[in-house]
DOKOLFI-559564 format. One record per residue (C-alpha): residue number from 1; x, y, z. Coordinates in nm, 3 decimals. Layout:
PT   n       u       v       w
PT NUM       X       Y       Z
...
END
This chain:
PT   n       u       v       w
PT   1   4.697   3.276  -0.356
PT   2   4.677   2.915  -0.460
PT   3   4.392   2.831  -0.693
PT   4   4.156   2.562  -0.559
PT   5   4.216   2.217  -0.698
PT   6   3.940   2.094  -0.929
PT   7   3.821   1.737  -0.897
PT   8   3.851   1.503  -1.188
PT   9   3.536   1.385  -1.364
PT  10   3.547   1.031  -1.211
PT  11   3.578   1.178  -0.862
PT  12   3.289   1.417  -0.921
PT  13   3.075   1.130  -1.044
PT  14   3.177   0.921  -0.743
PT  15   3.100   1.207  -0.504
PT  16   2.761   1.262  -0.664
PT  17   2.677   0.892  -0.637
PT  18   2.795   0.882  -0.275
PT  19   2.588   1.187  -0.176
PT  20   2.282   1.053  -0.360
PT  21   2.316   0.719  -0.182
PT  22   2.348   0.890   0.156
PT  23   2.036   1.095   0.088
PT  24   1.842   0.794  -0.034
PT  25   1.932   0.578   0.266
PT  26   1.855   0.842   0.528
PT  27   1.563   0.788   0.763
PT  28   1.406   1.114   0.646
PT  29   1.397   0.989   0.287
PT  30   1.249   0.655   0.395
PT  31   0.967   0.832   0.579
PT  32   0.899   1.056   0.278
PT  33   0.887   0.754   0.045
PT  34   0.656   0.570   0.284
PT  35   0.422   0.868   0.283
PT  36   0.438   0.889  -0.098
PT  37   0.358   0.517  -0.123
PT  38   0.047   0.568   0.089
PT  39  -0.059   0.866  -0.124
PT  40   0.012   0.676  -0.448
PT  41  -0.211   0.390  -0.333
PT  42  -0.512   0.620  -0.288
PT  43  -0.622   0.615  -0.656
PT  44  -0.627   0.236  -0.632
PT  45  -0.889   0.261  -0.361
PT  46  -1.092   0.548  -0.510
PT  47  -1.095   0.451  -0.878
PT  48  -1.203   0.122  -1.042
PT  49  -0.907  -0.099  -1.121
PT  50  -0.885  -0.294  -1.444
PT  51  -0.757  -0.610  -1.275
PT  52  -1.049  -0.617  -1.032
PT  53  -1.342  -0.499  -1.246
PT  54  -1.262  -0.440  -1.611
PT  55  -1.624  -0.360  -1.698
PT  56  -1.653  -0.089  -1.433
PT  57  -1.321   0.053  -1.551
PT  58  -1.434   0.066  -1.913
PT  59  -1.761   0.230  -1.813
PT  60  -1.578   0.490  -1.603
PT  61  -1.351   0.578  -1.897
PT  62  -1.647   0.607  -2.135
PT  63  -1.845   0.823  -1.890
PT  64  -1.556   1.069  -1.846
PT  65  -1.451   1.098  -2.209
PT  66  -1.118   1.272  -2.265
PT  67  -1.049   1.293  -1.891
PT  68  -1.101   0.919  -1.858
PT  69  -0.862   0.849  -2.146
PT  70  -0.600   1.080  -1.991
PT  71  -0.637   0.903  -1.655
PT  72  -0.594   0.571  -1.833
PT  73  -0.271   0.691  -1.995
PT  74  -0.149   0.793  -1.648
PT  75  -0.214   0.432  -1.536
PT  76  -0.463   0.541  -1.271
PT  77  -0.671   0.230  -1.344
PT  78  -0.368   0.001  -1.304
PT  79  -0.218   0.170  -1.000
PT  80  -0.037  -0.124  -0.847
PT  81   0.121  -0.220  -1.180
PT  82   0.206   0.135  -1.282
PT  83   0.559   0.253  -1.343
PT  84   0.534   0.535  -1.088
PT  85   0.397   0.315  -0.809
PT  86   0.660   0.048  -0.875
PT  87   0.933   0.315  -0.873
PT  88   0.827   0.441  -0.530
PT  89   0.803   0.083  -0.406
PT  90   1.154  -0.005  -0.526
PT  91   1.306   0.319  -0.394
PT  92   1.149   0.259  -0.052
PT  93   1.286  -0.095  -0.054
PT  94   1.639   0.026  -0.138
PT  95   1.616   0.308   0.116
PT  96   1.514   0.073   0.396
PT  97   1.791  -0.174   0.314
PT  98   2.052   0.102   0.305
PT  99   1.917   0.247   0.629
PT 100   1.877  -0.074   0.830
PT 101   2.201  -0.255   0.751
PT 102   2.442   0.017   0.878
PT 103   2.227   0.082   1.185
PT 104   2.219  -0.289   1.263
PT 105   2.598  -0.302   1.254
PT 106   2.622   0.003   1.479
PT 107   2.376  -0.150   1.725
PT 108   2.572  -0.476   1.743
PT 109   2.895  -0.284   1.806
PT 110   2.723  -0.077   2.076
PT 111   2.607  -0.394   2.252
PT 112   2.962  -0.529   2.253
PT 113   3.117  -0.206   2.375
PT 114   3.132  -0.146   2.754
PT 115   2.971   0.172   2.890
PT 116   3.178   0.488   2.853
PT 117   3.405   0.603   3.134
PT 118   3.271   0.829   3.406
PT 119   3.324   1.199   3.316
PT 120   3.545   1.406   3.545
PT 121   3.288   1.673   3.632
PT 122   2.958   1.503   3.711
PT 123   2.807   1.824   3.842
PT 124   2.763   1.943   3.485
PT 125   2.529   1.656   3.405
PT 126   2.155   1.733   3.371
PT 127   2.081   1.509   3.672
PT 128   2.319   1.519   3.968
PT 129   2.299   1.420   4.336
PT 130   2.527   1.309   4.623
PT 131   2.507   1.044   4.892
PT 132   2.723   0.928   5.184
PT 133   2.771   0.568   5.287
PT 134   2.949   0.382   5.564
PT 135   3.077   0.120   5.319
PT 136   3.417   0.149   5.157
PT 137   3.426   0.230   4.782
PT 138   3.495  -0.126   4.664
PT 139   3.211  -0.276   4.870
PT 140   2.971   0.003   4.777
PT 141   3.054  -0.039   4.406
PT 142   2.967  -0.408   4.434
PT 143   2.639  -0.311   4.605
PT 144   2.553  -0.064   4.331
PT 145   2.629  -0.314   4.054
PT 146   2.405  -0.568   4.227
PT 147   2.120  -0.316   4.243
PT 148   2.138  -0.238   3.871
PT 149   1.964  -0.539   3.723
PT 150   1.888  -0.494   3.358
PT 151   2.164  -0.237   3.313
PT 152   2.487  -0.282   3.120
PT 153   2.738  -0.171   3.382
PT 154   3.106  -0.168   3.464
PT 155   3.313  -0.073   3.767
PT 156   3.658   0.078   3.734
PT 157   3.908   0.127   4.016
PT 158   4.135   0.429   3.981
PT 159   4.231   0.527   3.634
PT 160   4.381   0.826   3.462
PT 161   4.295   1.151   3.639
PT 162   4.139   0.977   3.942
PT 163   4.272   1.001   4.298
PT 164   4.392   0.697   4.485
PT 165   4.115   0.478   4.618
PT 166   3.844   0.628   4.392
PT 167   3.612   0.382   4.220
PT 168   3.387   0.478   3.930
PT 169   3.072   0.307   3.804
PT 170   2.923   0.349   3.457
PT 171   2.590   0.198   3.351
PT 172   2.350   0.228   3.062
PT 173   2.014   0.079   2.969
PT 174   1.753   0.124   2.698
PT 175   1.932  -0.056   2.416
PT 176   1.602  -0.230   2.351
PT 177   1.469   0.099   2.216
PT 178   1.703   0.088   1.918
PT 179   1.631  -0.283   1.879
PT 180   1.258  -0.203   1.862
PT 181   1.326   0.068   1.606
PT 182   1.525  -0.174   1.393
PT 183   1.254  -0.439   1.433
PT 184   0.992  -0.193   1.309
PT 185   1.188  -0.100   0.997
PT 186   1.302  -0.457   0.930
PT 187   0.940  -0.573   0.956
PT 188   0.833  -0.298   0.717
PT 189   1.097  -0.420   0.475
PT 190   0.973  -0.776   0.529
PT 191   0.617  -0.672   0.444
PT 192   0.735  -0.517   0.118
PT 193   0.922  -0.836   0.029
PT 194   0.627  -1.058   0.129
PT 195   0.382  -0.855  -0.079
PT 196   0.615  -0.865  -0.378
PT 197   0.672  -1.241  -0.351
PT 198   0.300  -1.299  -0.290
PT 199   0.216  -1.118  -0.614
PT 200   0.461  -1.337  -0.803
PT 201   0.340  -1.671  -0.666
PT 202  -0.024  -1.587  -0.585
PT 203  -0.341  -1.586  -0.792
PT 204  -0.699  -1.463  -0.778
PT 205  -1.006  -1.584  -0.961
PT 206  -1.364  -1.459  -0.958
PT 207  -1.671  -1.664  -1.034
PT 208  -2.044  -1.602  -1.022
PT 209  -2.223  -1.902  -0.877
PT 210  -2.601  -1.934  -0.907
PT 211  -2.777  -2.102  -0.615
PT 212  -2.852  -2.467  -0.686
PT 213  -2.696  -2.465  -1.034
PT 214  -2.384  -2.664  -0.960
PT 215  -2.044  -2.520  -0.888
PT 216  -1.686  -2.522  -1.005
PT 217  -1.345  -2.669  -0.933
PT 218  -1.025  -2.474  -0.884
PT 219  -0.895  -2.450  -1.239
PT 220  -0.802  -2.132  -1.423
PT 221  -1.042  -2.221  -1.706
PT 222  -1.338  -2.234  -1.466
PT 223  -1.323  -1.869  -1.359
PT 224  -1.495  -1.569  -1.514
PT 225  -1.175  -1.373  -1.457
PT 226  -0.840  -1.513  -1.349
PT 227  -0.531  -1.313  -1.248
PT 228  -0.211  -1.499  -1.176
PT 229   0.135  -1.394  -1.066
PT 230   0.422  -1.391  -1.311
PT 231   0.547  -1.726  -1.179
PT 232   0.206  -1.899  -1.191
PT 233   0.101  -2.057  -1.519
PT 234  -0.254  -2.146  -1.410
PT 235  -0.189  -2.519  -1.373
PT 236  -0.136  -2.724  -1.061
PT 237  -0.366  -2.506  -0.849
PT 238  -0.478  -2.616  -0.503
PT 239  -0.732  -2.899  -0.548
PT 240  -1.085  -2.822  -0.431
PT 241  -1.440  -2.796  -0.568
PT 242  -1.725  -2.579  -0.445
PT 243  -2.096  -2.545  -0.511
PT 244  -2.356  -2.299  -0.383
PT 245  -2.647  -2.487  -0.229
PT 246  -2.822  -2.165  -0.134
PT 247  -2.752  -1.792  -0.157
PT 248  -2.930  -1.576   0.099
PT 249  -2.971  -1.199   0.111
PT 250  -3.163  -1.011   0.376
PT 251  -3.241  -0.639   0.384
PT 252  -3.362  -0.387   0.639
PT 253  -3.706  -0.228   0.585
PT 254  -3.536   0.081   0.440
PT 255  -3.364  -0.134   0.177
PT 256  -3.016  -0.132   0.331
PT 257  -2.840  -0.471   0.312
PT 258  -2.842  -0.676   0.630
PT 259  -2.658  -0.997   0.549
PT 260  -2.531  -1.182   0.242
PT 261  -2.460  -1.551   0.291
PT 262  -2.368  -1.846   0.070
PT 263  -2.448  -2.189   0.207
PT 264  -2.175  -2.384   0.031
PT 265  -2.060  -2.742  -0.001
PT 266  -1.696  -2.805  -0.082
PT 267  -1.449  -3.085  -0.137
PT 268  -1.087  -3.047  -0.032
PT 269  -0.806  -3.280  -0.129
PT 270  -0.932  -3.564   0.093
PT 271  -1.293  -3.499  -0.005
PT 272  -1.209  -3.528  -0.374
PT 273  -1.035  -3.856  -0.307
PT 274  -1.323  -3.996  -0.099
PT 275  -1.606  -3.812  -0.284
PT 276  -1.734  -3.646   0.034
PT 277  -1.864  -3.292   0.077
PT 278  -1.830  -3.053   0.369
PT 279  -2.064  -2.768   0.459
PT 280  -1.960  -2.408   0.521
PT 281  -2.144  -2.077   0.542
PT 282  -1.952  -1.808   0.350
PT 283  -2.034  -1.453   0.458
PT 284  -1.888  -1.111   0.395
PT 285  -1.556  -1.097   0.586
PT 286  -1.596  -1.466   0.674
PT 287  -1.419  -1.654   0.394
PT 288  -1.385  -2.027   0.345
PT 289  -1.025  -2.135   0.399
PT 290  -0.913  -2.461   0.247
PT 291  -0.600  -2.597   0.079
PT 292  -0.418  -2.268   0.127
PT 293  -0.682  -2.059  -0.053
PT 294  -0.956  -1.827   0.070
PT 295  -1.300  -1.803  -0.088
PT 296  -1.467  -1.466  -0.027
PT 297  -1.822  -1.358  -0.097
PT 298  -1.788  -1.021  -0.268
PT 299  -2.142  -0.956  -0.378
PT 300  -2.490  -1.077  -0.453
PT 301  -2.744  -1.041  -0.730
PT 302  -3.023  -1.210  -0.922
PT 303  -3.029  -1.445  -1.216
PT 304  -3.331  -1.465  -1.443
PT 305  -3.467  -1.801  -1.559
PT 306  -3.629  -1.817  -1.903
PT 307  -3.778  -2.104  -2.099
PT 308  -3.803  -2.107  -2.479
PT 309  -4.049  -2.351  -2.634
PT 310  -3.996  -2.406  -3.006
PT 311  -4.272  -2.483  -3.261
PT 312  -4.192  -2.855  -3.255
PT 313  -4.234  -2.866  -2.876
PT 314  -3.862  -2.870  -2.793
PT 315  -3.785  -2.683  -2.470
PT 316  -3.474  -2.495  -2.371
PT 317  -3.439  -2.346  -2.020
PT 318  -3.156  -2.120  -1.915
PT 319  -3.066  -1.922  -1.604
PT 320  -2.829  -1.629  -1.644
PT 321  -2.707  -1.367  -1.400
PT 322  -2.811  -1.006  -1.447
PT 323  -2.571  -0.726  -1.352
PT 324  -2.708  -0.487  -1.084
PT 325  -2.742  -0.133  -1.221
PT 326  -2.889   0.024  -0.907
PT 327  -2.708  -0.071  -0.586
PT 328  -3.014   0.019  -0.377
PT 329  -3.306  -0.139  -0.564
PT 330  -3.097  -0.405  -0.747
PT 331  -3.259  -0.319  -1.079
PT 332  -3.040  -0.530  -1.308
PT 333  -2.965  -0.573  -1.676
PT 334  -2.868  -0.886  -1.865
PT 335  -2.898  -1.100  -2.174
PT 336  -2.954  -1.463  -2.271
PT 337  -2.886  -1.654  -2.595
PT 338  -3.066  -1.972  -2.700
PT 339  -2.957  -2.210  -2.973
PT 340  -3.248  -2.405  -3.133
PT 341  -3.253  -2.786  -3.141
PT 342  -3.042  -2.935  -3.417
PT 343  -3.327  -3.147  -3.561
PT 344  -3.571  -2.855  -3.596
PT 345  -3.405  -2.701  -3.904
PT 346  -3.251  -2.869  -4.203
PT 347  -2.938  -2.659  -4.253
PT 348  -2.687  -2.491  -4.028
PT 349  -2.759  -2.149  -4.177
PT 350  -3.132  -2.190  -4.113
PT 351  -3.066  -2.298  -3.755
PT 352  -2.833  -2.005  -3.698
PT 353  -3.097  -1.762  -3.832
PT 354  -3.346  -1.887  -3.572
PT 355  -3.142  -1.830  -3.259
PT 356  -3.319  -1.643  -2.978
PT 357  -3.167  -1.349  -2.794
PT 358  -3.322  -1.188  -2.486
PT 359  -3.202  -0.856  -2.346
PT 360  -3.349  -0.625  -2.087
PT 361  -3.405  -0.535  -1.723
PT 362  -3.491  -0.745  -1.419
PT 363  -3.667  -0.587  -1.120
PT 364  -3.670  -0.783  -0.790
PT 365  -3.977  -0.591  -0.670
PT 366  -4.179  -0.458  -0.963
PT 367  -4.285  -0.097  -0.986
PT 368  -4.422   0.060  -1.302
PT 369  -4.379   0.428  -1.383
PT 370  -4.628   0.428  -1.669
PT 371  -4.488   0.153  -1.890
PT 372  -4.134   0.190  -1.757
PT 373  -4.026  -0.095  -1.529
PT 374  -3.823  -0.017  -1.220
PT 375  -3.770  -0.173  -0.876
PT 376  -3.893  -0.045  -0.542
PT 377  -3.704  -0.286  -0.310
PT 378  -3.391  -0.502  -0.342
PT 379  -3.553  -0.827  -0.221
PT 380  -3.734  -1.049  -0.480
PT 381  -4.084  -0.978  -0.349
PT 382  -4.247  -0.940  -0.691
PT 383  -3.997  -1.014  -0.971
PT 384  -4.062  -0.893  -1.323
PT 385  -3.867  -0.828  -1.640
PT 386  -3.883  -0.582  -1.928
PT 387  -3.713  -0.748  -2.223
PT 388  -3.656  -0.724  -2.594
PT 389  -3.677  -1.059  -2.772
PT 390  -3.459  -1.098  -3.081
PT 391  -3.444  -1.370  -3.343
PT 392  -3.156  -1.433  -3.578
PT 393  -2.783  -1.486  -3.553
PT 394  -2.670  -1.395  -3.197
PT 395  -2.304  -1.427  -3.296
PT 396  -2.234  -1.735  -3.085
PT 397  -2.055  -1.898  -3.377
PT 398  -1.842  -1.601  -3.479
PT 399  -1.567  -1.679  -3.229
PT 400  -1.564  -1.318  -3.109
PT 401  -1.585  -1.255  -2.734
PT 402  -1.916  -1.109  -2.624
PT 403  -2.045  -0.928  -2.320
PT 404  -2.257  -1.177  -2.127
PT 405  -2.483  -0.894  -2.006
PT 406  -2.570  -0.755  -2.351
PT 407  -2.632  -0.878  -2.703
PT 408  -2.389  -0.792  -2.981
PT 409  -2.453  -0.443  -3.120
PT 410  -2.279  -0.546  -3.441
PT 411  -2.527  -0.829  -3.500
PT 412  -2.824  -0.601  -3.431
PT 413  -2.700  -0.307  -3.637
PT 414  -2.620  -0.533  -3.934
PT 415  -2.971  -0.681  -3.930
PT 416  -2.855  -1.033  -3.860
PT 417  -3.036  -1.017  -3.525
PT 418  -3.387  -0.873  -3.548
PT 419  -3.610  -0.753  -3.264
PT 420  -3.938  -0.950  -3.260
PT 421  -4.101  -0.834  -2.938
PT 422  -4.075  -0.589  -2.647
PT 423  -4.270  -0.702  -2.341
PT 424  -4.300  -0.678  -1.964
PT 425  -4.334  -1.019  -1.803
PT 426  -4.423  -1.125  -1.452
PT 427  -4.324  -1.467  -1.321
PT 428  -4.499  -1.735  -1.527
PT 429  -4.601  -1.501  -1.812
PT 430  -4.493  -1.567  -2.170
PT 431  -4.490  -1.406  -2.512
PT 432  -4.525  -1.586  -2.847
PT 433  -4.336  -1.487  -3.159
PT 434  -4.486  -1.493  -3.508
PT 435  -4.336  -1.835  -3.591
PT 436  -4.491  -1.992  -3.279
PT 437  -4.180  -1.979  -3.059
PT 438  -4.279  -1.904  -2.698
PT 439  -4.058  -1.720  -2.445
PT 440  -4.157  -1.752  -2.078
PT 441  -4.015  -1.583  -1.768
PT 442  -3.992  -1.846  -1.493
PT 443  -3.854  -1.642  -1.202
PT 444  -3.529  -1.547  -1.036
PT 445  -3.256  -1.715  -0.840
PT 446  -2.994  -1.561  -0.614
PT 447  -2.634  -1.566  -0.722
PT 448  -2.313  -1.500  -0.530
PT 449  -2.001  -1.331  -0.664
PT 450  -1.713  -1.532  -0.519
PT 451  -1.345  -1.459  -0.524
PT 452  -1.080  -1.725  -0.476
PT 453  -0.749  -1.589  -0.351
PT 454  -0.419  -1.764  -0.289
PT 455  -0.126  -1.579  -0.135
PT 456   0.154  -1.808  -0.014
PT 457   0.314  -1.521   0.181
PT 458   0.005  -1.425   0.379
PT 459   0.139  -1.577   0.702
PT 460   0.469  -1.394   0.660
PT 461   0.284  -1.068   0.597
PT 462   0.087  -1.113   0.919
PT 463   0.403  -1.198   1.110
PT 464   0.585  -0.891   0.983
PT 465   0.283  -0.674   1.064
PT 466   0.291  -0.802   1.422
PT 467   0.666  -0.734   1.426
PT 468   0.604  -0.375   1.314
PT 469   0.353  -0.322   1.593
PT 470   0.581  -0.479   1.854
PT 471   0.880  -0.275   1.738
PT 472   0.678   0.046   1.744
PT 473   0.554  -0.020   2.098
PT 474   0.906  -0.099   2.222
PT 475   1.063   0.205   2.055
PT 476   0.799   0.435   2.205
PT 477   0.800   0.296   2.559
PT 478   1.162   0.204   2.633
PT 479   1.377   0.497   2.757
PT 480   1.750   0.539   2.716
PT 481   1.932   0.614   3.041
PT 482   2.296   0.657   3.145
PT 483   2.416   0.667   3.508
PT 484   2.764   0.753   3.633
PT 485   2.891   0.734   3.988
PT 486   3.219   0.837   4.151
PT 487   3.290   0.674   4.489
PT 488   3.551   0.869   4.686
PT 489   3.684   0.737   5.019
PT 490   3.620   0.970   5.310
PT 491   3.863   1.042   5.589
PT 492   3.767   0.844   5.893
PT 493   3.591   0.575   5.688
PT 494   3.297   0.558   5.456
PT 495   3.242   0.685   5.107
PT 496   3.118   0.998   4.940
PT 497   2.905   0.903   4.640
PT 498   2.850   1.143   4.351
PT 499   2.582   1.024   4.108
PT 500   2.491   1.180   3.775
PT 501   2.233   1.083   3.514
PT 502   2.191   1.149   3.148
PT 503   1.866   1.086   2.962
PT 504   1.932   0.995   2.599
PT 505   1.561   1.051   2.529
PT 506   1.280   1.254   2.697
PT 507   1.532   1.437   2.917
PT 508   1.264   1.659   3.067
PT 509   1.081   1.351   3.196
PT 510   1.364   1.219   3.417
PT 511   1.314   1.420   3.733
PT 512   1.141   1.243   4.019
PT 513   1.256   0.887   3.954
PT 514   1.623   0.989   3.932
PT 515   1.642   1.058   4.306
PT 516   1.460   0.732   4.373
PT 517   1.710   0.551   4.151
PT 518   2.001   0.706   4.341
PT 519   1.855   0.592   4.676
PT 520   1.802   0.241   4.543
PT 521   2.154   0.211   4.400
PT 522   2.348   0.306   4.716
PT 523   2.128   0.097   4.947
PT 524   1.981   0.159   5.290
PT 525   2.306   0.250   5.464
PT 526   2.352   0.567   5.254
PT 527   2.236   0.913   5.355
PT 528   2.217   1.248   5.185
PT 529   2.497   1.486   5.287
PT 530   2.407   1.772   5.520
PT 531   2.443   2.113   5.356
PT 532   2.479   2.450   5.527
PT 533   2.227   2.726   5.469
PT 534   2.482   2.912   5.258
PT 535   2.537   2.610   5.029
PT 536   2.163   2.556   4.986
PT 537   2.120   2.924   4.899
PT 538   2.398   2.903   4.643
END
């Protein structure tokens, strides 16, 4: 016996690469990767994401301790930037390219290739019938070809293995099914490309806008958070400005939200040039679209207005948003920092030691459980606050970033910021510190959480999505059919027609309409052959 030849190392490597490529570019693998991509995206919808809400992400990690830290290491809070999500995304992209390109070439070759020749034994076909016609084979073949609109067909006279005078007809339709299938997968590939390009050239910015307190222009420095694609440096953004004239929030009697609305004024490119403003009502799922960007209203809340009156009569008023802690009652927490007038104190250190910090809770509709303030309804029917008033160095001059919704724990723990009062205040009520400084609660204003989004590939994404839907509909509704006919001249004139059909898809469904198709193809002059009782029994 001859020992089997062993492949060399380069050939084994080449074979392994070839087999891996074939497996990767198979339709089965593409479907598995598409399913995995959908599953991998689920944590991005169920868990807070750092890019969208860094504070909620940090709170989630703190609340879950070791589990939260482990989830963070697994990049579950940065799903769409994670290594594992990107790997699935890239593999799906490669799989679709390797799957579509060969199939596209095969489809083009199939369109250029005439239908296959008529088989010798048509009786073996799944669908088979016979007709008789008074026309001769050539004339009947022309009639059949004329009755097959929408089919790719060919007529052949004679040929190898055929008797003299026999004419065969071959026809096929349903090529649009494969075209629809290719359109679906090509559109899916296009969506992946559009999303990837959109992330590179797009940007998103979020900004809290308090009703009646001015607005902002589209500059990266004017946003509370700004996320830009790798190819966007934050300059040269679409020119527009926006201000919130009014922010409205209505609720059902049970406290469920009814409608959030921002009555906005905005200037586009022409408005900035001519100093004119346009009106628009921004609602949830009804964004403002201008200069290629979309402005969404993501949320709503309340901002507290406080006035600090210093011993020399100087007045400082500030309105600051409070972060909702209870999504039902809108009980919110926040903080404010006031810098005293420069002429009130002689030195910078003395001025810094007299800064005012306010921290506490804001209730839209006051309800007291003993001395504990809470809220009974999300609308501002009876606003009140429960605040701690601090005096000292708030840390504004340290250069360290601070949470706008809380005072610096470092400043408080070190004694540089000292609590001077803890009070509950209704609208218009005030408290006076020992040095004569007065802190008054003036009321609340509505604020809107807006998001500005720019995706230059949004139109392409929509177009590819429509292409996916169209391709899916075509691939599910169009049926592949093949028809063969052999026209044999009959002694004494006329033609015996043998017709066979082959369903490339849903074979069990091609029963009734096959006979109708045969009658339509041979025309009105054809009849079905008469069979004896013995033949019908057989």
